[in-house]
LUMROPA-976522 format. One record per atom (N, C-alpha, C): x, z, y; residue in one letter. Coordinates in steps of 0.001 Angstrom, whole numbers, padded with zeros to 6 digits, always signed. Example, Ala and Ser with C-alpha at 12.3 -4.5 7.8 and 13.67 -1.06 7.14 Angstrom:
REM residues 2
+013190+007800-005690a/+012300+007800-004500a/+013200+007800-003300a/+012850+007080-002250s/+013670+007140-001060s/+012900+007870+000030s/
END
This chain:
REM residues 185
+216916+133448+150595m/+215553+133949+150552m/+214588+133055+149855m/+213974+133498+148854s/+213092+132684+147968s/+211716+132674+148579s/+211035+131497+148310i/+209752+131251+148872i/+208714+131940+147922i/+207796+132613+148492i/+206714+133351+147735i/+205712+132309+147204i/+205418+132377+145944s/+204412+131359+145400s/+203069+131738+145962s/+202168+130651+145867d/+200814+130851+146242d/+200101+131947+145455d/+200397+131981+144178e/+199837+132970+143345e/+200157+134367+143791e/+201410+134595+144165e/+201856+135897+144667e/+201143+136305+145940e/+201026+135328+146873i/+200389+135571+148100i/+198878+135901+147869i/+198284+135242+147016v/+196841+135504+146692v/+196742+136895+146020v/+197669+137208+145179r/+197658+138541+144537r/+197812+139647+145618r/+198689+139432+146557n/+198852+140374+147635n/+197614+140540+148475n/+196898+139377+148699f/+195653+139400+149405f/+194659+140337+148704f/+194572+140080+147363f/+193626+140937+146596f/+194082+142359+146570f/+195327+142626+146843l/+195760+144076+146806l/+195631+144720+148289l/+195069+143932+149190g/+194767+144433+150513g/+195638+143960+151490g/+196611+143157+151371d/+197535+142694+152370d/+196829+141576+153183d/+196405+142055+154418e/+195648+141086+155266e/+196510+139962+155915e/+197796+140151+155800s/+198734+139123+156379s/+198958+138024+155398s/+198394+138131+154234a/+198652+137109+153099a/+197970+135825+153370a/+196675+135876+153858f/+195930+134609+154167f/+196480+133716+155205f/+196951+134321+156350p/+197625+133453+157306p/+198853+132735+156881p/+199536+133265+155872i/+200693+132593+155242i/+200180+131322+154486i/+199102+131449+153776l/+198485+130315+153133l/+197996+129229+154072l/+197483+129767+155236l/+197041+128956+156266l/+198081+128078+156831l/+199245+128721+157164d/+200415+128076+157645d/+200913+127017+156651d/+200960+127350+155424r/+201451+126505+154360r/+200597+125267+154117r/+199306+125355+154275y/+198451+124223+153930y/+197669+123613+155167y/+197868+124112+156259l/+197086+123588+157404l/+197295+122077+157624l/+198628+121686+157741k/+198873+120224+157921k/+198437+119381+156713k/+198830+119751+155495p/+198318+118874+154381p/+196778+118696+154319p/+196086+119781+154543i/+194737+119662+154454i/+194084+118855+155616i/+194691+119111+156883l/+194226+118326+157981l/+194550+116839+157751l/+195705+116451+157205n/+195990+115098+156960n/+195108+114527+155891n/+194838+115292+154902f/+193996+114789+153805f/+192558+114527+154365f/+192013+115499+155102i/+190683+115303+155550i/+190669+114095+156712i/+191663+114034+157445n/+191769+112983+158439n/+191779+111629+157792n/+192530+111506+156637q/+192476+110276+155972q/+191134+109903+155391q/+190379+110950+154976m/+189055+110754+154430m/+187991+110376+155477m/+188040+110981+156575v/+187028+110748+157613v/+187370+109839+158742v/+188721+109625+158905g/+189193+108634+159887g/+189018+109028+161321g/+188800+110286+161619n/+188545+110738+162974n/+189332+112140+163059n/+190432+112189+163949y/+191214+113395+164010y/+190384+114590+164516y/+189637+114383+165479s/+188800+115503+166028s/+187870+116064+164933s/+187233+115138+164264v/+186315+115555+163143v/+187106+116287+162146v/+188259+115705+161833a/+189177+116344+160766a/+189521+117746+161145a/+189836+117942+162427e/+190188+119312+162909e/+189012+120301+162575e/+187846+119831+162908d/+186729+120716+162697d/+186471+121004+161221d/+186585+119887+160420l/+186369+120038+158921l/+187511+120880+158246l/+188711+120763+158871t/+189783+121594+158373t/+189516+123082+158630t/+189054+123366+159850q/+188710+124747+160209q/+187570+125255+159293q/+186619+124417+158981e/+185469+124797+158105e/+186070+125012+156705e/+187053+124195+156232t/+187585+124336+154953t/+188294+125694+154786t/+189072+126088+155798f/+189752+127350+155635f/+188830+128553+155873f/+187808+128286+156567f/+186748+129408+156679f/+186081+129616+155307f/+185731+128487+154629k/+185158+128597+153292k/+186118+129190+152379k/+187412+128845+152440a/+188428+129416+151500a/+188491+130908+151781a/+188634+131314+153000w/+188701+132740+153294w/+187558+133568+152767w/+186367+132958+153125k/+185051+133614+152731k/+184857+133677+151273k/+185455+132653+150452n/+185246+132675+149006n/+186487+133037+148198n/+187570+133578+148921l/+188751+133917+148190l/+188510+134878+147135l/+187622+135727+147273g/+187127+136741+146273g/+186694+136126+144991g/+186219+134904+144988r/+185745+134120+143867r/+186880+133424+143180r/+188010+133218+143869f/+189056+132455+143308f/+189635+133022+142041f/+189729+132221+140980e/+190226+132645+139760e/+191739+132589+139800e/+192316+133712+139708q/+193816+133884+139942q/+194638+133172+138862q/+193986+132742+137743n/+194739+132003+136773n/+194854+130463+137059n/+194152+130059+138211k/+194177+128759+138580k/+195201+128386+139696k/+195449+127234+140063k/+196334+126971+141164k/+195555+126985+142471k/+196161+127675+143439f/+195494+127870+144707f/+195404+126521+145424f/+196462+125635+145360k/+196496+124455+146024k/+195263+123579+145523k/+195092+123493+144274t/+194042+122713+143689t/+192697+123220+144161t/+192518+124496+144157w/+191261+125092+144651w/+191032+124794+146066w/+192085+124847+146917l/+191894+124654+148280l/+191583+123185+148560l/+192286+122273+147883f/+191928+120825+148189f/+190580+120485+147572f/+190114+121198+146666t/+188694+121014+146122t/+187706+121344+147231t/+187945+122484+147906i/+187137+122850+149085i/+187206+121784+150087i/+188438+121318+150423a/+188664+120261+151456a/+187834+119003+151116a/+187938+118578+149857k/+187231+117379+149406k/+185816+117472+149471k/+185231+118644+149099n/+183831+118870+149205n/+183361+118903+150655n/+184105+119481+151542t/+183761+119458+152960t/+183808+118107+153547t/+184883+117321+153165a/+184815+115969+153690a/+183692+115117+153110a/+183522+115218+151786f/+182421+114524+151190f/+181063+114790+151851f/+180847+116137+152090d/+179547+116472+152714d/+179454+115752+153999d/+180593+115705+154783h/+180481+115056+156121h/+180207+113617+155872h/+180955+112977+154891l/+180789+111510+154646l/+179483+111089+154132l/+178845+112008+153386r/+177527+111707+152914r/+176584+111470+154072r/+176833+112266+155097k/+175920+112103+156337k/+176248+110916+157038k/+177581+110491+157068k/+178113+109376+157874k/+178125+108105+157047k/+178406+108213+155762k/+178352+107025+154870k/+179475+105934+155038k/+180707+106355+155430s/+181820+105430+155521s/+183137+106060+155453s/+184053+105272+154993i/+185478+105767+154901i/+186339+104549+155460i/+187141+104809+156475p/+187898+103731+157035p/+189079+103213+156245p/+189643+102119+156686f/+190918+101597+156064f/+191998+102584+156185f/+191910+103417+157256a/+193029+104363+157547a/+193169+105326+156326a/+192287+105367+155412f/+192342+106083+154171f/+193686+105971+153449f/+194235+104780+153458f/+195502+104542+152860f/+196758+104628+153751f/+196688+105251+154844v/+197814+105343+155733v/+198428+106754+155616v/+199707+106865+155441d/+200346+108171+155325d/+200685+108754+156710d/+201190+109972+156715k/+201427+110651+157964k/+202343+110046+158918k/+203122+109083+158486n/+204094+108295+159264n/+203465+107011+159822n/+202140+106825+159560g/+201554+105644+159943g/+201715+104337+159088g/+202306+104586+157950r/+202669+103529+157045r/+201531+103328+156049r/+200910+102153+155990n/+199821+101884+155113n/+200372+101139+153886n/+200315+101869+152738y/+200921+101158+151513y/+200071+099962+151030y/+198834+099921+151352l/+198082+098663+150950l/+198544+097514+151821l/+198719+097781+153148e/+199121+096693+153984e/+200602+096203+153574e/+201426+097161+153200e/+202737+096797+152791e/+202727+095937+151595e/+201844+096273+150538t/+201698+095532+149395t/+201183+094061+149773t/+200206+094017+150660l/+199786+092747+151094l/+200842+091921+151844l/+201663+092590+152657e/+202621+091872+153405e/+203719+091354+152451e/+204058+092099+151403e/+205072+091592+150404e/+204546+090329+149774e/+203264+090231+149405k/+202693+089174+148681k/+202337+088009+149616k/+202281+088243+150954t/+201824+087243+151933t/+202790+086847+152923t/+204072+086967+152654d/+205184+086654+153502d/+204960+085374+154175d/+204448+084362+153398l/+204305+082980+153927l/+203070+082796+154781l/+202139+083691+154728m/+200925+083613+155486m/+201259+083811+156942m/+200533+083141+157746e/+200613+083421+159256e/+199881+084708+159571e/+200201+085179+160827s/+199679+086459+161212s/+198104+086467+161290s/+197429+085313+161686v/+196053+085248+161725v/+195386+085473+160285v/+195976+084802+159330e/+195549+084938+157970e/+195723+086378+157475e/+196863+086996+157816q/+197091+088384+157479q/+196073+089293+158093q/+195671+089085+159274k/+194630+089872+159918k/+193280+089716+159215k/+193019+088477+158847q/+191777+088206+158117q/+191770+088903+156766q/+192938+088877+156018l/+193074+089466+154756l/+192918+090966+154895l/+193555+091535+155940k/+193545+092997+156145k/+192023+093393+156358k/+191330+092595+157046s/+189857+092850+157393s/+189063+092831+156070s/+189406+091765+155263k/+188742+091647+153884k/+189048+092875+153025k/+190345+093236+153097m/+190753+094344+152140m/+190043+095704+152623m/+189923+095823+153934e/+189227+097050+154486e/+187789+096997+153988e/+187176+095884+153993k/+185790+095810+153458k/+185726+096059+152010k/+186739+095640+151276a/+186792+095880+149781a/+186921+097428+149602a/+187764+098067+150332i/+187996+099463+150218i/+186745+100304+150532i/+186038+099764+151601n/+184810+100491+151946n/+183659+100231+150979n/+183792+099236+150125k/+182788+099044+149084k/+183035+099933+147887k/+184228+100387+147814l/+184480+101306+146681l/+183635+102537+146772l/+183149+103114+145726p/+182435+104341+145842p/+183448+105442+146371p/+182918+106403+147165v/+183656+107343+147736v/+184603+108052+146775v/+184110+108397+145549i/+184886+109111+144613i/+186224+108289+144171i/+186047+107023+144119y/+187153+106117+143733y/+188218+106268+144902y/+187722+106169+146118r/+188670+106203+147239r/+189371+107556+147314r/+188567+108664+146897a/+189210+109986+146961a/+190233+110097+145913a/+189932+109583+144744i/+190939+109726+143727i/+192258+108887+144028i/+192055+107721+144617l/+193206+106914+144983l/+194043+107710+146049l/+193381+108212+147031f/+194015+108941+148089f/+194758+110174+147493f/+194073+110930+146795m/+194774+112181+146271m/+195883+111821+145409m/+195880+110751+144657h/+196943+110384+143832h/+198170+109779+144526h/+197844+108840+145454y/+198904+108171+146141y/+199384+108918+147333y/+198498+109598+148108k/+198909+110155+149368k/+199462+111639+149144k/+198656+112379+148368e/+198909+113782+148250e/+199813+114088+147014e/+199936+113078+146071g/+200786+113289+144916g/+200207+114120+143861g/+198932+114243+143751f/+198232+114906+142691f/+198320+114071+141455f/+198487+114728+140333s/+198311+114091+139039s/+196875+113838+138772s/+196612+112948+137829l/+195167+112642+137514l/+194612+113902+136881l/+195331+114737+136176k/+194827+115952+135674k/+194424+116924+136678k/+195230+117082+137756e/+194945+117881+138805e/+193732+117414+139649e/+193634+116065+139762i/+192442+115585+140451i/+191234+115824+139675i/+191268+115839+138386s/+190158+116162+137554s/+189668+117588+137815s/+190602+118448+137982e/+190254+119836+138332e/+189599+119878+139719e/+190192+119157+140683i/+189727+119215+142111i/+188280+118694+142153i/+187981+117573+141495i/+186585+116999+141604i/+185699+117460+140583i/+186189+118222+139582g/+185273+118807+138626g/+184830+117810+137594g/+185590+116830+137315k/+185212+115770+136289k/+186317+115772+135183k/+185879+115404+133940p/+186864+115319+132850p/+187984+114334+133204p/+189164+114695+132598y/+190366+113882+132821y/+190173+112380+132628y/+189581+112028+131418n/+189233+110646+131144n/+188367+109937+132107n/+187443+110608+132755t/+186546+110049+133709t/+187341+109722+134943t/+188240+110627+135355v/+189065+110445+136468v/+190118+109300+136296v/+190636+109266+135078k/+191531+108188+134764k/+190855+106881+134704k/+189617+106812+134263s/+188948+105495+134240s/+188493+105081+135669s/+188130+105978+136463r/+187695+105737+137835r/+188979+105302+138710r/+190063+105886+138438y/+191283+105422+139104y/+191605+104051+138708y/+191658+103723+137402k/+191902+102437+136968k/+190836+101323+137464k/+189623+101739+137518r/+188642+100772+138025r/+188846+100487+139531r/+189078+101657+140260g/+189365+101426+141705g/+190574+100520+141984g/+191602+100813+141268v/+192755+099876+141421v/+192518+098445+140965v/+191803+098376+139812e/+191510+096970+139327e/+190555+096267+140376e/+189621+096961+140945y/+188674+096327+141906y/+189479+095811+143026y/+190435+096552+143543l/+191177+096225+144739l/+192081+094966+144345l/+192651+095042+143156r/+193560+093936+142703r/+192737+092735+142577r/+191559+092742+141956k/+190707+091550+141758k/+190326+091009+143172k/+189898+091860+144028f/+189513+091459+145320f/+190616+090707+146055f/+191823+091287+145953y/+193061+090705+146573y/+193320+089315+145961y/+193230+089210+144568e/+193618+087981+143956e/+192615+086855+144348e/+191233+087302+144558e/+190324+086241+145044e/+190647+085757+146383e/
END
C-alpha cells in the first residue's frame, strides 16, 4: 500500500473529500507540536498553539497554492503562530535545541569539548550557552531549529519565513558563528 502524498490529499480536500484534512492532521500533529514546543518551551502552551496552527490551516486551506509544498506552508503557519506568542513573551529557552528524545545537540557538542571540565564548570558553561542562545534574535534561533531539528534545507526555510535564500543562509551562518564565538570565549 502506497502512502498518499500531501499534494494528493490537498487535491482531494479541494474536490470535496472532507476526510482529507484529518489525514493531514494525523500526519503533522506531532511534528508541529514538537516544533512549537521547542520554540516556546512550554508543552501546555505548545498544545494550544498547535491547535491554533491547525485551525488557521483548515480555515485558510482554500488560499493554499497547490503548486507549493503543504509541509512548508504548514510549518510557516506554525512558525508565525509561535512567533506571535513569543513576541508577547519575549524569550526562547535553551530547550530550543533539544530533540524529541531529550537529547540536546548543543550540550553534546559542549560535552565533547569539555570532557576534562568538572561538572560544576559544565553547568556554568551550559548556563552561559543558554544566555547566548537567548541573546540570538528569534529568527536566528528559528532558522537553526528548523535546520537542525526539523531537517529543512535552507531553501525550504527561506520559503517558510518568507525571506530570500541568501538572507536565510547568512542568518544561519551568523547564528552558528555567534554561538561558536561565544563558546570559544
